[in-house]
N, C-alpha and C positions, 0 to 999 in steps of 0.2 A: 504494500500500500504506500502511495506516495505521500510525502510530507508537504503541507501547504506553507509557503513562505510569502510574506508581504514585505517588500522593500520600501522603506520610508526614509525621508531625509530632506534637508534644505535643498533648494535649487543650487546647482553648481557644486554639489558635494560629491559628484561622481556616481550618483545613484543609477542613472540610465546606463553608464559605462559598465558598472558591475552587472546590471541586468543583461546586457549584451554579452558580457564575458561568461555568465552562467548559462544562458539559454542559446546563444549563437543564432542559428537560423530557425531554431524550433520555437518560434514566437509568432504571435499575431496581434493586430491592433484593432480595437473597436472603441465603442463609447460605453460608459457605465449606463445602466438602464435608466432612462428618463432624463439624463443630463448630457451635456455636450463635452464633458471632460474626457480626455483620451484615456483609454484603458489598455494597458499592455500586459499580456499574459504570455508565459512561456513554460517550457519543460526542460528539466535538467536531470541527466542520468549519469552518475559517477559511481566510483567504488563505495562512496559513503551512503548511497541510496538514490532513490528517485524523488524529485522535488517538483511541485507545481509552484511556479514563481509569478507573483503579480507585482508590477512596478507601480506603486501608488503615486499620485500627483505630488510634485515637489511642493513642500509647504514649510513655513517657519514655525507654525504652532498648530494646536488642535482646537483652537477657538473658532467659532463659526463666523469668521470675518470674510471668508471668500468661499467660492464654490469648491475649490480644490481642497480646502481644509475640511469642509463638510463631507465631501466624498471620501477622503482618506479616513476620517473618523468613523463614518458609517460603515465602511468596509470592514474596519477592524472590529467594530462592535457586532455587526450582523453576521459576518462570515466567520469570525473567530479563527483566523489562521493559526497554525501550530506554533509559528514563531514570527515575531516582528524583527526584521533585520534593520536596525537604525544605522544608516550610513552617515558617519560624522567626518567632517573635514578636519584632519589632524592639525592643519595649519591655522584653523580658526576655531579652536576648541571651545572657547567660552560661549561664542554665539551659537554654535551648532548643538551644544549640550542643552540648550533651552528646550528644544523639542524632546530630547531624551528624558528630561525631568518630567515632562507631561506624560510620557509613556509610563514612567515609574509610578506616577500618581494614580494612573488608571489601574495598576496592578495586573498587567498583562505580561506574557513571556516575551522578553526582549534580549536580543544579542546585539552588541554594538560592533559594527565594522568600522574600525578606525582607519579611514581611507586617506589616500594622498600622503602616506608616510614619507615618500620621496621628496615631496614639496616641503614638508615640515623640516626634514633634515637639511635641505638647501637653505632654509630660512634660519638655520641654527637653533631649531627647537628639538629638544629631546624629551620624550614622554615615558614615564614609568607605567607601563601597561598593566602590570600586576597590581600596583597600588591603586590605579584608577578603577580597575575591576572590583577590588575589595571595597573601596569607598562607595561606589555606585551600587554594589550588590548584584551586578549582572556581568556576564562574560564579555570581555573586550578582545577583539581579534584584529591585529594590524593587517592592513591590505593595501595593495596598489592596484586598483581595478583596471587601469589602462594596460597593465602588463599581465594581469591574472595572478599576481603574487598574493598569497594568503587565501585563495579561493578554497582550496582543499581543507585547510584548517578551519575556515568558517563553516563549511558544510558539516565537518566532523563535530564541531561544537553544537550546531543546531540539533543534530541527531541525539546528542547526549542530554541536551537541556529542554527538548521540546515538550516533555510530559510534565514539567514542573509547573506549579501554580503559585507564583510569587505573591507575597503580600504587598499592598500598595505602600509607597513611601509617603509619610506624613511630614509636611514642611510646616513649621510655625510661621504664621503671617502677622504676628503681633497680637497683643491681648484683645484688641477690639475685634479684629477679624476672626481670631480663634474662638472667641465667645459666641459670635454669630454662627460660625460653622458648627460648633457643638450643639447649639439650639436647633439649627436646621437639620442636622444629622438625626437627632432624636425624633423629630417630626417625620422625617423621611423613612426611618427604620420602622417606626410604630405603624405607619400606614402602608408600608410596602410601595411607596411612591416611586415609580420608574425603576425599581430595583431589579426587575427581571433582566434588564440589560446593563445597567450602570451601577457602580458602587455608590453608597450613600454620600460619602464625603465629596466624591467627584461631582455628584449632582449639585450639592450645595455650593461648591466652587463655581460651577457654571452659572448658577443664579446670581452669585456675587459679581461674576464677570459679565453679566447681562447678555448671556449667550442666547440669541434669538431662537435658534432651533430647539434648544432644551426648554425655553419658555413656552414655545408653541406646543411641544409634546406634553408638557406639564398641564397646560390648560385643557387639552383633550383627555388626558388621563384622569385628572381629578381637579376640577376648577377651584374647589374650596381649599385644598392643600396648596395649590399653585398660588392662590391669592395670599395665603398665609406666609409662604416663603418669599414672595415678592415684597410683602410688607416688611419683613425683617431686612431684606436687602436694601429697601428704600431708606429705612431708619438708619442703617449703617452708613449708607452713602451720604445722607444729610449730616450725620455726626462727623464723618471724616472730612467732609467739605468745610465744616465750621472749624474743626480743631486743627486739621493738618493741611487744609486747602488741597486735598487730593481725593482720588476716587479709588474704590476697591481694586479695579483692574490694574491700575498703575502700581499700587502697593503690592499686589500679588506678584506682578512681573518683577518688581524690585527684589522681593524676597527670594524668588526663584533664582535670579542672578546671584543673589547673596549666597544661596545654597551652593551654586556652582563654584563661586569664588572660594568658598570655604574648603571645597574639595581640591581645587587646583593649587591653592596656597600650601597644601600639605606636601610640598616637594614633588608634586605630580609632574610639573613642567619645569624644565631647566633650559635656560637660554645660554648656550655656549658661544654665541656671537652677540654683537651689539643689537639689542632688540629693536632699536629705533633706526637701524641702518636701512636706507632706502633700497628696496629690492628692484629687480629688473622691471617688473610690472609698473612700479611707481615711477621709475625713470622714463619708461615709454609713455605713460599717461601724462607726464609733464608736457609732452609734445602733442600727443593724440587728442587730449581734451583741452588744449590751450584755446583760449577765447578767440584768437585770430587764426592760428594755424589749423586748429581742429576742424572747423567747417570746410576749409580748403582741402584738407586731407580726406575728409568724409566724401566730398564730391568726387575726388580722384578715385577713392576706393569703389564707390558705386559705379562710376564710369568703367573702372577696370573690371568689375563684376559683369556688367553687361557686355563689355568688349570680349571678355572670356567666353561668355555664354553664346553670343552670336557668331564669334569666330570659329569656335571648335564644334558648334552644333551645325554649322552650314553644310558640311559634307554628309553627315548622317541624315539630316533633314532632306537633302537631295536624294539619298537612297530611298527613304520612305516615300517621297513623292514619285520617284520612278517606279517603285513597286506598285503603288496604287494606280499609276497611269497604265502599267502593263496589265494589271488585273482588269481595268476598265476596257482596255483594248481587246483583251481576250473575250470579255463579255460581249463587246460590240460585234466581234466576228462570229461568235457562237450562237447568238440569239437573233431571232427574227425581229424585224421592226414591229413595234407595238407597245402597249402599255406596260407589259411585263419587263421588256428591255429597258424602257424609260425608268421604271421603278428601281430596277436593280442597279443601273448605272448612275442615274441622277439622284435617286432617293437614298440608296444604301451605300454603294461603293464611294461615291464622291462625298457623301455626308460623313461617313466614318473616317474616310481617308483624310478629309480636311481637318479633323480633330486629331487623329493619331499621327498625322504628319508633324504635329508640334511636340510629340513626345520627346524626341532627342533634345529639343530646345528647353523644354520643361525640366528634363533630367539634368542638363548642364547648369541650369539656373539654380535648381535645388542643391546641386553639388557645391556650387559657389556659396550659396547662402549657408549651407551646413558647415562649410569651412569657416566662414566668418563667425557663425554662431558658436562653434566649438572652440575657436581660438579666444573668444571673449570680446571680440571687437563690437559685435552688435549691441552689447550692453553699453558701450561708450557712445554709440550713435544715439541711443535713446536718452542717455544722460545729457548730451549736448543739446538736443532739440526739445527737451521737456519744457524749458522756459517759454519757448515760442508756442508750443501746443497748448500749454495751460492757459494762455491768453484767449484761446478759442474754445475752452471747455473740454479739451482732450487731455491726454496723458502721455508721458514719455514713452510708455509701452505701446502707444498707438503708432509710433514712427515706423516700426518694422512692418506692421500691417500695410501701411501706405506704400512702402518700398516694394514689398512682395507683390502688391496689386498692380504695380507699374508706375511707381513714383517718378522714374526716369522714362522708361518705355519698355514694353515687352513683357510685363508681368502678367498676372492673372488674378481676377477678383476672388476666385474660389479659395485658393490658399491664403489670400489676403484676409478674407473673412475668417478663415480658420485660425489665422495667426493672432486674432484678438483674444484667444483663450488665455493669454498671459495677463490680461487686464483683470484686476481684482474687483473694481467697481462695476456693477451691472450697468449703471447709466452711462459711464464713460465708454464701456465696452459696446453698448448699443449705439451710441453716437458714432463710434469708430466704424462699426459694421455698416451703418447706413451711409457713410461717406467714402469708404474705400473704393466703391465702384466708379467713382469719378476719375480715378487714375487712368493713365494711358496704357491699358492692357494690350497684350499682343493682338487680340482680336480687333481692336480699333485701328491699329497701325495701317492695315491695308486701305481703310476708308480715308485716313489722313493722307496716305501716300497718293491715292487716286486724285483727290481734290487739290492737293498742293501741287502735284505735277501738272494738272490741267490749268490752274488759274494763278499759281504763285511760283512758277518755275524759276524765276530770277532771284527769289528770296526764300528758297526752300528751308535752309537751316534756321533763318530768323523766325519763319512762320512756325516751324516745329517747336522751337524754343518758346514762342508765345503760347502755343497750345499747351505745353507742359506747365507754364506759369499759370494759365487760366485754370487748369484742372486742380492744381495745388491750392490756389487762392480760393477757388470756388468751394472746394472741399472744406477748407478751414472756416469760411464764412457760413456755410450751411451747418457745420458742426456747432458754431456759436449760436446760430438761430435755433437749432433744435435744443441745445442745452439751456437756452433762455426761455423756451416755451414748453414743448411736449415732453422733453426729457430733463426737466429742471431738477437741479440738485447740487449739493455742495461738491466741490472738487476734492479728490483724495490726494494726500501728499504722495509725492513720487520718491519713495525710498527704495533704493535698489543696491544690491551688492555688485561691486565691480570685481568680477572674478579675475584671478591672475591669468595672464596670457599662457596658453598651453598649445602645444603642437598636437593637432588631432590625430587619432589613429586611423589608418586606412579602413579598417573593418568598421569602425564607428561611422565614418563618413558614408561608406557604401550602404550600410543599414539605414541610416537616416534618409539618404537620397532615394533609395528604393521604396521605402515606406510612403514617402510623399508622392513619388511618381506613380505608384500603383493606385493611390487614392485618386489622382487626377485621371488615370485611365478608366477606373471604375465609374467615377461620378460624372465625368465629362463624356466619355465615349458612348455609354449606353443611352444616356439622355439625348445626346445630339442625334443618335441614330433615329430615335422616335420622332424628333423634331424635323429632321430632314425628310422623312417619309410624309409627315403631315404637311410640310410646306410644298413638297412635290405635288401632293394631292390638291392643295388649295390653288396652285398655279396651273393645274391641268384640267380640273373639272369645274363646271359641267362641259366645257368645250363649246364649239360653234354648233348651231343647229343645222339640219340638212339643207335648209334653204340657203344659209350663208355659205356652206361648203360648195353648193352648186354654183353660186355666183363666182367663187374663186376658180372653180373648175372651168367655167365658161370663159373666164378671162385668160386662163392658161391655154385653152383650146384656140382662142382667137389669136394668141401670139404664135403658137406652133403651126396653125393653119396657113400662115402667111409665108412660111419658109419651106424649103425642100427637105426631103428625108435625109439627104446627105448632110445638111447643116445640123439636123437633130442628132444624127449619128456622131458628128464631130463634137457636139456638145457632150454627148454621153461618154464617148470613149477616148477622145483625144486629150493631149496634155493641155490643161487649162491655161497655161502660160503662153501657148502658141496657137490659140484659136484665130480663125479668120475674123475680119472686122465684123462681118454679118453675124457669125456665130457668137462672137463676144457680145454684140449688142443684144441678141436674143437671150443669151444666158443671163445678162444683167437684168433684163426685164423680168425673166422668170424668177431670179433671185429676189428681186424687189417684191414680186407677188408673194413669194414664200414668207418674206419678212412681214409684209402687210397682213398676211393671214395669221402669222404667229402673234402679231401684236393685237389683232382682233380677237384671237382666241384668249390671249392674256386678259384683255379688257372684259371678256365675258366670263372669265373664271371667278371663283369666289374671291381670290386675292385682288383681282382687278376691280371687282365691284366695290370691295372695301376701300381701295385706293381712290376710286372716283367719288365715293360717298364722303370721304374725308377731305377732298380737295376744296370744298367750300370753306373749310376752316383753315386748313394748312396753307392756303394761298397767301395768308397774311405773313407767313414766315418765309415765303418764296418757294414752297414745295408744291409740285404738281402731282398728279395721280400716280405717275410711275415712281417718283421718289417716295410717295406714301407706301407703295407696295414693298419697296426695299426696306423701309423703316419698320414696317410690320414684321417682315422677316427678321430684322435685326433684334426684335424682342427675343428671338430664339438664340441667336449668336451673331455678334457684330460682323463677323466675316461674311455673313449672308448678305449684308447690305451691298457689297461690291458685286457678287455674282448675280443678285437679283436686279441691280441696276443694269447690268449687261443684258440680261434677258429682257427687261422692260424696254430697252432701247434696241431690241432686235439684233443683238450681237451674239446671242447664244450664251453658252457657258463662258464665264470669264475667270481666269486664274487670278486670285488676289495678288500674286507676285508679279504678274505681267499685265499691268493695267493701262499701258500707254495707248492702245487702240481705243479703249473706252474713254480715256482722258481726252483724246482728240475729238471723239464724238461729242462729249459733253461741252467742249469749248465752242462747238458750232450749233449745239442744240438750242431750240427756242426756250427762252426763259432762264437760261443759265448764264452766270457771270461770276466774278469774284465775290459779289455781295451774297448771292444765293449759296455759293460754295462755302463761305465762312459761316453763314447762318446754319448750314447743315453740319459743319464741324462743331459749332457750339451745341447744337442739338445732340450730336453723337457723344460729346463729352459727358453731358449731364443726364441723358434720358435713361430709362429703366435698365437695370442690370440684365445680362443675358439670363436665360431660363435656368441654366445650371447654377448661376450665382444666386438667383432667387430661391431655389430649392435649398441651397446651402445656408442662406440667411434664415429661412424658416427653421432649419435644423439647429442652427447655432443659437437662435433666440428662443427656441422652444415654442414658437407660435407663428402661424401663417399671417397673423395680424400685421406684424412688422414687415413681412415679405411683401404683402399687398401694399402696405404703406410706402415701401421703397419704390414699387412700380408706379403707383399713382403720383406720389409726391415728386419723384425724380422726373417723370415725364411732363408733369405740369410745369415744373421749374424750367426744364429744358425748352419747352414750347414757348413759355413766357419770355425767356431770354432771347430766343431766336426771333420772335415777333418784334421785340423791342429793337434788337440789332438791325433787322431787315427794314423795319419801318423808318427808324432814324437814319439809317444809311441811305434809304431811297430819297428821303427829304433832302439830305445833304447833296446827293448826286444830281438832283433835279434842279 
């Protein structure tokens, strides 16, 4: 029978590295039931035995201040793993042991993995492992997770200690708090209040810490007892406020740290080098987080990240495109003309291929991001931009979500929305989720490339920079608006640990990269397939009626009746580049008829009727019915805007990477110009996220309400800005 292990620890303590070292490829990632916090599970089989391993969310405490803390605590209480392995950073012992003390107070089986012993040694820190273990009353095993050192000893210790049922540690919090705790414990024990899951003293502590989850559980369990406990907590809070100008939570935290210090001062830690000597990380941070050099270096790093991504993904992206082109060609040769052939090629192969063609780019992007994350640099970026983001009601942790979504260009809103999981405040997280879709994701780039090439060819770089600035400024202003109205609430302080710089392991980078890439493949590929089929159907049916088809057949017959059979055979079988003048003229007329029929069929389709119906409103932003069709398609995926514009202008399928022919067409098309083009660019920046991102927003917020809000609000905002821009621009130009 396997032993269940839960890995718990502070962020950046090496917890996930140890998880990877234990489980290797035998792991999978999902979400905890009912919440969006990531759940990692794995299996470990060694000479010590078999182990089911769960990597709990990184957390600094077990108080219900964040979703991660609630999830970690609930898992420990409800699932009752055989052993909690508390990963502690040996180079930051005092801070990391705060979580350990809370485990000890819960009275659950704990083994401390004293990790990063190599880092501690480099910093001149020597730890008496045996004495620390005796004073804490739990086993302490030194480890270096990144190299696997200490892994066997840790598993052997778990096997030996898993069946023990330790008594909880009692810390004295001063006479006032201790008296209140004793009074509350008597009430809790006599009534059996919540004691099925929790220990009496721990419940009392949570009431004094104003733990909202326990308060809610208590009200449901026994409202009378809950009111009695809350009354004691309120009296104590008032007393401490008057006498000490302090609150129970703060005093409890101070005494816990006092307990930790009392242990460490018993010669547990020895500094055999100058404790205050600046380490390598500190010296690097003098430059990296410098007020003037820091932002410059940050831009250079981001540009380097995207340069790496696009440079090294170019060749594999080409391989993917060639593969899907060949598959499409094989289907074209193998299938007879008709709806089935159109569905398979246009609806399925091109739909899936358009998404999976970005997989190499996404993989390289995640590889670069994982490298920056594992080295510790992303923490510095959040630190530097926090002051700017706080002005708009966001948080320093929002920065990375913006960058991943395409803060420079080429990102994706789906992983950007998922990246908000690091935000502790639900309101700041929600504001970030609703604004990251404004970034220049890779799906929007073909649209920008098309319009910039057609109407701003002489100033492409400047216009692209302007687009980037508009997206960032717009996102920040919208965040400020939301935080001032529908998501009103106080900002949370940005307190984060700047981890020491580390060289990532290749295994860790590959695991992180593959996890994120696989999520992209699953969430994007399957959804886009369904959307592509739906769009194909909307642009195909109901088609022209028999009378309309007869009219086009009559026109074709009239053209072919005026020429000889030899000319028709030349059109059918000869090299199209070497046709005679008469044959060339006839072929052009027949091609124009085919294009006219295709456009008539499109107008009569469901999508065409929608586009025409919307034209009465969208004309104020400069959009005609054909542009409306492309924008409706863009609700599914922004890449669809380009291919749909090509179809709408009778150019057939258009590759987003090769848009010059469509650019030339738009330059001469009626109603198009620089004003219309930039109006469409503004609309593309701000309007509804793609369908995959909308689904992701619903999952991450736990409600379709905010997903629908994102679609409606963003589209309304985008249309309003486009109308203002187009109408003001028209007045200026007239």
